[in-house]
ROSE-48317 format. One record per residue: residue in three letters; x, y negated, z negated of N, C-alpha, C, O in turn. Coordinates in steps of 0.2 Angstrom, whole numbers, padded with zeros to 4 digits, always signed. Each point is the difference from the previous one (the first is absolute). Layout:
ALAXYZXYZXYZXYZ
...
//
This chain:
MET+0043-0012+0155+0002+0005-0005+0007+0001+0000+0003+0002+0005
ASP+0000-0003-0011+0007+0000-0001+0003+0008-0001-0001+0002-0006
SER+0004+0001+0011+0001+0007-0001+0006+0001-0005+0001+0005-0003
SER+0003-0011+0001+0005+0001-0004-0002+0000-0008+0003+0002-0004
GLN-0009-0004+0003-0003-0001-0007-0006+0005-0001+0000+0003-0005
ASN-0004-0001+0010-0005+0004-0001+0002+0007-0001+0004+0003+0004
ILE-0007+0001-0008+0001+0007-0001-0006+0004+0001-0005-0001-0003
ALA+0006+0005+0008-0006+0004+0002-0001+0006-0005+0005+0003-0002
ILE-0011-0002+0000-0001+0005-0005-0004+0006+0002+0000+0005-0003
GLU-0004-0006+0009-0004+0006+0002-0002-0002+0007+0000-0005+0002
ALA-0001+0011+0002-0003-0001+0007-0005+0005+0001-0001+0005-0003
ALA-0004-0007+0008-0005+0005+0003+0000+0000+0007+0001-0006+0003
THR-0003+0011+0000+0000+0000+0008-0006+0005+0002-0002+0004-0004
ASP-0001-0005+0010-0005+0004+0002+0000-0001+0008+0002-0005+0003
GLY-0005+0010+0000-0001+0000+0007-0007+0002+0002-0003+0004-0004
ALA+0001-0006+0010-0007+0001+0002+0000+0001+0007+0004-0003+0004
CYS-0009+0007-0001-0001+0001+0007-0007+0002+0002-0003+0004-0003
SER+0001-0007+0008-0007+0001+0003+0001+0005+0006+0002-0002+0005
GLY-0004+0008-0006+0000+0005+0005+0005+0005-0001-0001+0006+0002
ASN+0007-0007-0004+0006+0004-0002+0001+0005+0006-0001+0006-0001
PRO+0004-0007+0007+0003-0007+0001-0005-0005+0002-0006+0001+0002
GLY+0008-0007-0003-0005-0006+0001+0004-0006-0002+0006+0000-0001
ASN-0010-0006+0000+0003-0006-0002+0002+0001-0008-0005+0003-0003
GLY+0010-0005+0001+0003+0001-0006+0002-0007-0004+0001-0005+0004
GLY-0001+0005-0010+0003-0005-0004+0004+0002-0006-0001+0006-0003
TRP+0005-0010+0000+0004+0002-0006+0000-0006-0004-0001-0006+0002
GLY+0002+0007-0009+0000-0005-0005+0005+0001-0005+0001+0006-0002
GLY+0002-0011-0001+0004+0000-0005-0001-0005-0005-0002-0006+0002
LEU+0004+0007-0009-0001-0005-0005+0006+0001-0005+0001+0006-0002
ILE+0002-0012+0001+0006+0000-0005-0002-0004-0006-0002-0006+0001
LEU+0003+0008-0007-0002-0003-0006+0007-0003-0003+0005+0004+0000
PHE-0005-0010-0003+0006-0003-0003-0001-0001-0007-0005-0001-0003
GLU+0011+0001+0000+0000-0001-0008-0003-0007-0002-0003+0000-0005
ASP+0003-0005+0010-0003-0007-0002-0007+0000+0001-0003-0005-0001
GLY+0000+0011+0003-0008+0000+0001-0002-0001+0008-0005+0000+0001
SER+0010-0002+0003-0001-0001+0007-0001+0006+0004+0002+0005-0003
GLU-0005-0005+0009-0001+0006+0004+0002-0002+0007-0001-0006+0002
LEU+0003+0011+0002+0001-0001+0007-0004+0006+0004+0001+0006-0002
GLU-0005-0008+0006-0004+0004+0005+0003+0000+0007+0001-0005+0002
ILE-0001+0011+0001+0002+0000+0007-0004+0005+0003-0003+0005-0003
GLY+0002-0005+0010-0004+0005+0004+0001-0001+0007+0003-0005+0002
GLY-0005+0010+0002+0001+0000+0007-0005+0005+0004-0003+0004-0003
PHE+0003-0005+0009-0004+0004+0005+0004+0004+0005+0005-0003+0002
GLU-0008+0009+0000+0004+0003+0005-0006+0004+0004-0004+0003-0004
SER+0004-0003+0010-0005+0004+0004+0003+0007+0001+0006+0001+0000
ASN-0011+0004+0002+0001+0006+0002+0005+0004-0005+0006+0002+0002
THR-0008-0002-0008+0005+0003-0005-0004+0005-0005-0006+0002+0002
THR+0009+0000-0007-0003+0005-0005+0000-0003-0007+0004-0004-0001
ASN-0008+0007-0003+0000-0002-0007+0007+0001-0003+0002-0004-0004
ASN+0001+0010+0005+0007+0002-0003+0005-0006+0002+0004-0002-0004
ARG-0004+0000+0011+0005-0005+0002-0002-0006-0004+0005-0004-0001
MET-0011+0002+0000-0001-0006-0003+0002+0000-0008+0002-0005-0003
GLU-0003+0011+0000+0003+0001-0007+0007-0001+0000+0003-0004-0004
LEU+0001+0006+0009+0007+0000+0000+0002-0007+0002+0005-0003-0003
MET-0009-0001+0008+0002-0006+0002-0001-0005-0006+0004-0005-0001
ALA-0009+0006-0003-0001-0004-0006+0006+0000-0005+0002-0005-0003
ALA+0000+0012+0002+0006+0001-0004+0006-0004+0003+0004-0003-0004
ILE-0003+0004+0010+0006-0003+0004+0000-0008-0001+0005-0003-0003
LYS-0010+0000+0004-0001-0007+0000+0001-0003-0007+0003-0005-0002
THR-0006+0009-0003+0001-0002-0007+0007+0001-0003+0003-0004-0004
LEU+0000+0010+0006+0007+0001-0002+0005-0006+0003+0004-0002-0003
GLU-0006+0000+0009+0004-0005+0003-0001-0007-0004+0005-0003-0001
LYS-0011+0002-0001-0001-0006-0004+0004+0000-0007+0003-0004-0002
LEU-0004+0010-0001+0003+0001-0006+0008-0001+0000+0003-0001-0006
LYS+0000+0002+0011+0007-0001+0001+0002-0007-0002+0006-0001-0001
GLN-0011-0004+0002+0002-0007-0001-0001-0002-0008+0002-0005-0001
PHE-0004+0010-0003-0001-0002-0007+0004+0005-0005+0002+0005+0002
LYS-0001-0008-0008+0002+0004-0005-0006+0005-0003-0005-0003+0000
LEU+0007+0009-0001-0005+0005-0002+0000+0001-0008+0006+0001-0002
LYS-0011+0000-0001-0001+0003-0007+0003+0007+0000+0000+0004+0005
LYS+0004-0003-0010+0002+0007-0001-0005+0005+0000-0006-0001-0002
ASN+0007+0007+0006-0005+0005+0000-0006-0002+0004-0006+0001-0002
PHE+0007-0005+0008-0005-0003+0004-0004+0005+0003+0002+0005+0002
LYS-0009-0006-0002-0005+0005+0003-0003-0003+0006-0003-0006-0001
LEU+0002+0009+0006-0004-0001+0006-0006+0005+0000+0001+0006+0000
ARG-0007-0009-0001-0006+0004-0001-0004+0001+0007-0001-0005+0003
THR-0001+0011-0002-0003+0002+0007-0005+0005-0001+0001+0005-0005
ASP-0006-0004+0009-0005+0005-0001+0002+0006+0006-0004+0004+0001
SER+0010-0005+0002+0002+0005+0005+0005+0005-0003+0006-0002-0001
LYS-0008+0008+0000+0005+0005-0002+0005+0002+0006+0005+0002-0001
TYR-0007-0003+0007+0004+0001+0006+0006-0005-0001+0006+0002+0001
LEU-0007-0008-0003+0006-0005-0001+0004+0002-0006+0006+0000+0001
ILE-0009+0002-0006+0003+0001-0006+0005+0006+0001+0006+0000-0002
ASP-0009+0006+0004+0003+0006+0001+0006-0001+0005+0006+0003-0001
GLY-0007-0006+0007+0005-0002+0004+0006-0003-0002+0006+0001+0000
TYR-0008-0007-0004+0005-0004-0003+0004+0003-0005+0006+0000-0001
SER-0009+0004-0003+0003+0003-0006+0003+0007+0001+0005+0001-0004
SER-0007+0002+0009+0003+0007+0000+0001+0002+0008+0006+0003+0001
TRP-0011-0003+0003+0001+0002+0007+0005-0002+0004+0004+0003+0003
ILE-0002-0010-0004+0005-0003+0004+0007+0004-0001+0004+0001+0005
ASN-0003+0000-0011+0007+0004-0002+0000+0006+0004+0006+0001+0003
ASN-0011+0003-0002+0001+0006+0003+0000-0001+0008+0003+0004+0004
TRP-0007-0009-0002+0000-0001+0007+0007-0002+0003+0002+0002+0005
LYS+0001-0006-0009+0007-0003+0002+0005+0006+0000+0004+0000+0004
LYS-0005+0005-0009+0004+0006+0000-0001+0004+0006+0005+0003+0003
ASN-0011-0003+0000-0002+0004+0006+0001-0004+0006-0003+0002+0005
GLY+0006-0008-0005+0001-0004+0006-0007-0003+0002-0002+0000+0006
TRP-0002-0002-0011-0006-0003+0001-0005+0004+0003-0004-0001+0005
LYS+0004+0008-0007-0005+0005+0002-0003+0002-0006+0003+0000-0006
THR-0009+0003+0007-0004+0003-0006+0003+0007-0002+0005+0002+0004
SER-0007+0001-0009+0002+0006-0002-0001+0006+0005+0003+0005+0001
THR-0008-0007+0004-0002+0005+0005+0004-0002+0007-0001+0003+0005
GLY+0005-0008-0006+0004-0002+0006-0003-0005+0005+0002-0001+0005
LYS-0008-0001-0007-0004-0005+0004+0002-0007-0001+0003-0001-0006
PRO-0003-0003+0011+0002-0007-0001-0005-0003-0005-0006+0001-0001
VAL+0009-0006-0003-0004-0003-0006-0004-0005+0004+0002-0004+0004
GLN-0009+0004-0006-0005-0005+0002+0002-0007-0003+0002+0000-0005
ASN-0003-0005+0009+0001-0007-0002+0007-0001-0002+0002-0004-0004
LEU+0003+0007+0008+0007+0000-0001+0003-0007-0001+0004-0001-0004
ASP-0006-0003+0009+0002-0007+0000-0001-0004-0006+0004-0003-0002
LEU-0010+0004-0001-0002-0003-0006+0004+0003-0006+0002-0004-0005
TRP-0002+0010+0005+0003+0003-0006+0008-0002+0000+0003-0001-0006
GLN+0000+0001+0011+0007-0002+0001+0001-0008-0003+0005-0001-0003
LYS-0010-0003+0005+0000-0007-0003-0001+0000-0007+0004-0003-0004
ILE-0008+0007+0001-0002+0001-0007+0007+0002-0003+0002-0003-0006
ASP+0001+0008+0008+0006+0003-0003+0005-0006+0000+0004+0000-0005
GLY-0003-0004+0010+0005-0005+0000-0002-0006-0004+0005-0004-0002
LEU-0011+0004-0001-0002-0006-0004+0000+0003-0007-0003-0004-0005
ARG+0005+0010+0003-0001+0002-0006+0003-0004-0006+0006-0003+0001
ILE-0009+0002-0006+0002-0005-0005+0002+0005-0007-0004+0004-0002
HIS+0010-0005+0000+0002+0003-0006-0005-0001-0006-0002-0006-0002
GLU+0000+0011-0001-0004+0001-0006-0008-0002+0001-0004+0000-0004
LEU+0003-0001+0011-0007-0001+0002-0004+0006+0000+0003+0005+0003
THR-0008-0004-0006-0004+0006+0000-0007-0001+0003-0003-0006-0001
MET+0000+0011+0004-0007-0001+0003-0005+0004-0005+0002+0006-0002
GLU-0007-0009+0000-0005+0002-0004-0007+0001+0003-0002-0004+0003
PHE-0001+0010-0004-0006+0001+0003-0006-0003-0004+0000+0000-0006
VAL-0004-0004+0010-0006-0002-0003-0006+0002+0004+0000-0001+0006
LYS-0005+0004-0009-0006+0002+0004-0004-0006+0003-0001-0005-0003
GLY+0000+0006+0010-0003-0005+0004-0007-0001-0002-0004+0005-0002
HIS+0001-0011+0002-0007-0002-0001-0002+0003-0007-0006+0002-0001
SER+0011-0003-0004-0002+0002-0007-0001-0006-0005+0000+0001-0006
GLY+0000-0007+0009+0000-0006-0004+0006-0003-0002+0000-0006-0003
ASP+0006+0008+0006+0006-0003-0002+0000-0007+0004+0000+0001+0007
LYS+0001-0006-0010-0001-0007+0004+0005-0001+0005-0001-0003+0005
TYR+0007+0005-0006+0006-0001+0005-0001+0005+0006+0001-0002+0005
ASN-0003+0008-0007-0001+0004+0006-0006-0002+0004+0000+0000+0006
GLU-0005-0003-0009-0006-0003+0003+0002-0006+0005-0002+0000+0005
ARG+0007-0004-0008+0002-0005+0004+0004+0002+0006-0002-0003+0005
VAL+0006+0007-0005+0004+0002+0006-0004+0004+0004+0001+0000+0006
ASP-0006+0004-0008-0005+0003+0004-0004-0005+0004-0001+0001+0006
LEU-0001-0006-0009-0004-0006+0003+0005-0003+0006-0003-0001+0005
ILE+0009-0001-0007+0004-0003+0005+0001+0005+0006-0001-0002+0006
ALA+0003+0008-0007+0001+0005+0005-0007+0001+0004+0001+0000+0007
THR-0006+0000-0010-0007+0001+0004-0001-0006+0004-0003+0001+0006
ASN+0004-0007-0009-0002-0006+0004+0005+0000+0006-0003-0002+0006
TYR+0009+0003-0006+0004+0000+0005-0002+0006+0006+0000-0002+0006
SER-0002+0007-0009-0002+0006+0005-0006-0002+0004-0001+0002+0005
LYS-0003-0007-0008-0006-0002+0003+0001-0006+0005-0004-0003+0003
GLY+0011+0001-0003+0001-0006+0004-0001-0007-0002+0000-0005+0003
LYS-0001+0005-0010-0002-0007-0003+0006-0005+0000+0000-0006+0000
ASN+0006+0009+0001+0006-0004+0000+0004+0001+0006+0006-0001+0001
LYS-0009+0004+0005+0003+0002+0006+0002-0007+0004-0003-0005-0001
ILE+0007+0005+0006+0001-0005+0005-0006+0000+0004-0004+0005+0000
GLU+0003-0011+0004-0006+0000+0004+0000+0005+0006+0006+0002+0002
LYS-0012+0000+0000+0000+0005+0005+0003-0002+0007+0003+0004+0004
ASN-0002-0010-0003+0002-0003+0006+0008+0000+0000+0003-0002+0005
GLN+0000+0004-0010+0007+0000+0000+0003+0007+0002-0004+0005+0001
LYS+0010-0005+0001+0002+0007+0003+0000+0005-0005+0001+0000-0006
GLU-0003+0006+0009-0002+0006-0004+0007+0003-0002+0000+0004-0005
ASP+0005-0005+0008+0007+0003-0001+0004-0003-0006+0005+0002-0001
ILE-0008-0007-0002+0003-0003-0006+0000+0005-0005-0005+0003-0001
ASN+0011-0003-0003+0000+0005-0006-0004-0003-0005+0002-0004-0004
GLN-0009+0006+0003-0004-0003-0004+0001+0002-0007-0002-0003-0005
SER+0006+0009+0003+0001+0002-0006+0005-0005-0004+0000+0000-0006
ASP+0003-0004+0010+0004-0005-0003-0003-0007-0002+0003-0005-0002
ILE-0009+0004+0004-0004-0006+0000-0003-0001-0008-0003+0005-0002
GLU+0005-0010-0001-0002-0001-0007-0003-0008+0000+0004-0004+0002
ALA-0009+0003-0005-0002-0007-0002+0004-0002-0005+0003+0003-0004
PRO-0001-0010+0004+0004-0003-0005-0003+0002-0007-0006-0001-0001
GLN+0011+0002-0003-0002+0003-0007-0004-0006-0003-0005+0002-0004
GLU+0007-0008+0005-0003-0006-0004-0008+0000+0002-0004-0001-0004
ILE+0003+0002+0011-0007+0000+0002-0004+0006-0003-0006-0001-0002
ILE+0009+0007+0002-0003+0006-0003-0002-0002-0007-0006+0002-0002
ASN+0010-0004-0002-0001-0002-0007-0005-0005-0001-0005+0001-0004
LEU+0005-0006+0009-0005-0006-0001-0007+0003+0002-0005-0001-0004
TYR+0005+0005+0009-0007+0003+0002-0003+0004-0006-0006+0000-0001
SER+0010+0004-0002-0002+0004-0006-0002-0004-0005-0005+0001-0004
ARG+0008-0006+0002-0001-0005-0005-0007-0003+0001-0004-0001-0004
ILE+0003-0002+0010-0006-0003+0002-0006+0005+0000-0005-0002-0002
GLU+0006+0008+0004-0005+0005-0001-0003+0001-0007-0005+0000-0001
LEU+0010+0000-0003-0001+0001-0007-0004-0006-0003-0004+0001-0004
VAL+0007-0007+0005-0003-0006-0002-0008+0000+0002-0004-0002-0004
SER+0003+0003+0010-0007+0000+0003-0004+0005-0004-0006-0001-0002
LYS+0008+0007+0000-0003+0005-0004-0002-0003-0007-0005+0001-0002
PHE+0010-0004-0001-0001-0003-0007-0005-0005+0001-0004-0001-0005
ALA+0004-0003+0010-0005-0005+0001-0007+0003+0001-0005-0003-0003
GLN+0004+0008+0007-0006+0003+0001-0003+0003-0006-0006+0000-0002
LYS+0010+0004-0002-0002+0003-0006-0001-0004-0006-0003+0002-0005
GLY+0006-0008+0005+0000-0005-0006+0004+0002-0006-0002-0002-0005
TYR+0007+0006+0006+0004+0003-0005+0004-0006-0003+0002-0005+0003
LEU-0001+0005-0010+0003-0005-0003+0008+0002-0001+0001+0006-0001
LEU+0003-0011+0001+0007+0002-0001+0004-0004-0005-0002-0006-0001
THR+0007+0009-0002+0004-0004-0005+0005-0005+0004+0000+0001+0006
THR+0003-0005-0009+0005-0005+0003+0005+0005+0003+0002-0002+0006
SER+0001+0006-0009+0005+0005+0002-0002+0004+0006+0004+0000+0005
GLU-0010+0003-0005-0003+0003+0005-0001-0004+0007+0001+0002+0005
LEU-0003-0008-0007-0002-0005+0006+0007-0001+0004+0000+0000+0006
CYS+0005-0002-0010+0007-0001+0003+0002+0006+0004+0003-0001+0005
ASP-0003+0007-0008+0002+0006+0004-0004+0001+0006+0003+0001+0005
LEU-0010-0002-0005-0004+0001+0006+0002-0005+0005+0000+0002+0006
LEU+0001-0009-0008+0001-0005+0005+0007+0000+0002+0002-0004+0005
SER+0002+0007-0009+0008+0000+0001+0002-0007-0001+0004-0003+0005
VAL-0006-0001-0010+0002-0007-0001+0003+0000-0007-0002+0004-0005
GLU+0006-0009+0004+0002-0002-0007-0005-0004-0004-0004-0004+0004
GLU+0004+0004-0010-0004-0005-0004+0001-0007+0002+0006-0002+0000
ASN-0011-0002+0002+0001-0007+0002-0004-0004-0006-0003+0003-0004
ASN+0003-0010+0005-0004-0004-0004-0007+0002-0001-0003+0000-0005
TYR+0000+0001+0011-0007+0002+0000-0002+0006-0004-0005+0001-0004
ILE+0010+0004+0005-0001+0007-0004+0001-0001-0007-0004+0002-0004
ARG+0009-0006+0002+0002-0001-0007-0005-0004-0003-0002+0001-0006
GLU-0001-0006+0009-0006-0004-0003-0007+0003+0001-0005-0004-0001
MET+0005+0010+0004-0007+0003+0002-0004-0005+0004-0006-0001-0003
LYS+0008-0001+0008-0003-0005+0005-0002+0004+0006+0004+0004+0003
GLN-0010-0006+0000-0002+0003+0007+0005-0002+0005+0003-0006+0000
PHE-0001+0011+0005+0004-0002+0005-0002+0004+0006-0004+0005-0001
ASN+0006-0006+0007-0001+0004+0006+0006+0004+0002+0006-0002-0001
TRP-0007+0008+0003+0005+0004+0003-0003+0003+0007-0004+0004+0000
ARG+0007-0006+0005-0002+0002+0007-0008-0001+0001-0002-0006-0001
ASN-0002+0011+0002-0007+0000+0001-0004+0000-0006-0006+0000+0000
TRP+0009+0000-0006-0003+0001-0007+0000-0006-0005+0005-0004+0001
ILE-0009+0004-0005+0000-0005-0006+0002+0004-0006-0004+0006-0001
ILE+0009-0008-0002+0002+0004-0006-0003-0004-0006+0003-0006-0002
LYS-0007+0009-0002-0004-0004-0006+0002+0003-0006-0001+0006-0001
PRO+0002-0010-0004+0001+0003-0007-0007+0001-0003-0005-0003+0002
THR+0004+0007-0007-0006+0001-0004+0001-0002-0007+0005-0002-0002
SER-0011+0002-0001+0001-0002-0007+0004+0004-0005+0002-0001-0005
LYS-0001+0007+0008+0003+0006-0004+0008+0000+0002+0003+0005-0002
LYS-0001-0010+0005+0007-0001+0002+0002+0006+0005+0006+0003+0000
LEU-0011-0001+0004+0001+0004+0005-0001-0003+0007-0002-0006+0000
TRP+0003+0009+0005+0000-0003+0007-0005+0004+0004-0001+0006+0000
ARG-0003-0010+0004-0005+0003+0005+0002-0003+0007+0002-0006+0001
ILE-0002+0010+0004+0001-0001+0007-0006-0001+0004-0004+0004+0000
GLN+0003-0010+0003-0006-0001+0004+0002-0002+0008+0005-0003+0001
ASN-0009+0005+0003+0001-0003+0007-0002-0007+0000-0004-0002-0004
ASN+0007-0002+0009-0001-0007+0000-0007-0002+0002-0002-0005-0002
ASN-0002+0010+0005-0007-0002+0002-0005+0002-0006-0006+0000+0001
GLN+0009+0003-0006-0005+0002-0006-0002-0006-0004+0004-0005+0000
ASN-0009+0005-0003-0002-0005-0004+0003+0000-0007+0001+0006-0002
PRO+0001-0011-0001+0004+0000-0007-0005+0004-0005-0006-0001+0000
GLN+0009+0005-0004-0003+0004-0005+0001-0003-0007-0003+0002-0005
//
């Protein structure tokens, strides 16, 4: 991904925790003007939901520093705790020496100070109701939940004192895994695709097979044209239809 050319147009974040405190995960998603996307996520043990919401914002803000941002950029989250802290509470905390209005220490101070240091001019945070059908919120919720369940953790026989919140699978592998999962579902359901949709799904450019509407193989699947100039995906072990 060329950070000098890509313009980020929107982002979404979410955190999850099993037990609160317990094993937690965070997820972030950045959308770009050219239609590409970047997903990130991580795991942390013995944490809280609020800390994972903040960690998701921290890691996403760090990534956003690498790209040009659309004017009036929005980071969408279902955490009012994050939004209120970023938008207003931090200003008062700083005036009070990082104390609340009642003089108590700010909870999760280490993370709030990191967020304050990563503040991006003109970036605003927008609330989206969780589990309301918003596809990007659902995506980051899934990333965070998967990490909280240990699906992307290091192996148990590795040292427990490793900072697991900094562990990320290579983005190319995450994207490939998501693509393969989708291709498998399209094959199972028998959905038909246009040429443009097929190229987007497989993340390929039009080649001679596609332009001439000829059957070809992609990984574990057979990509077949239909009489209506659409495409069908089949498993290699399926009988031709």
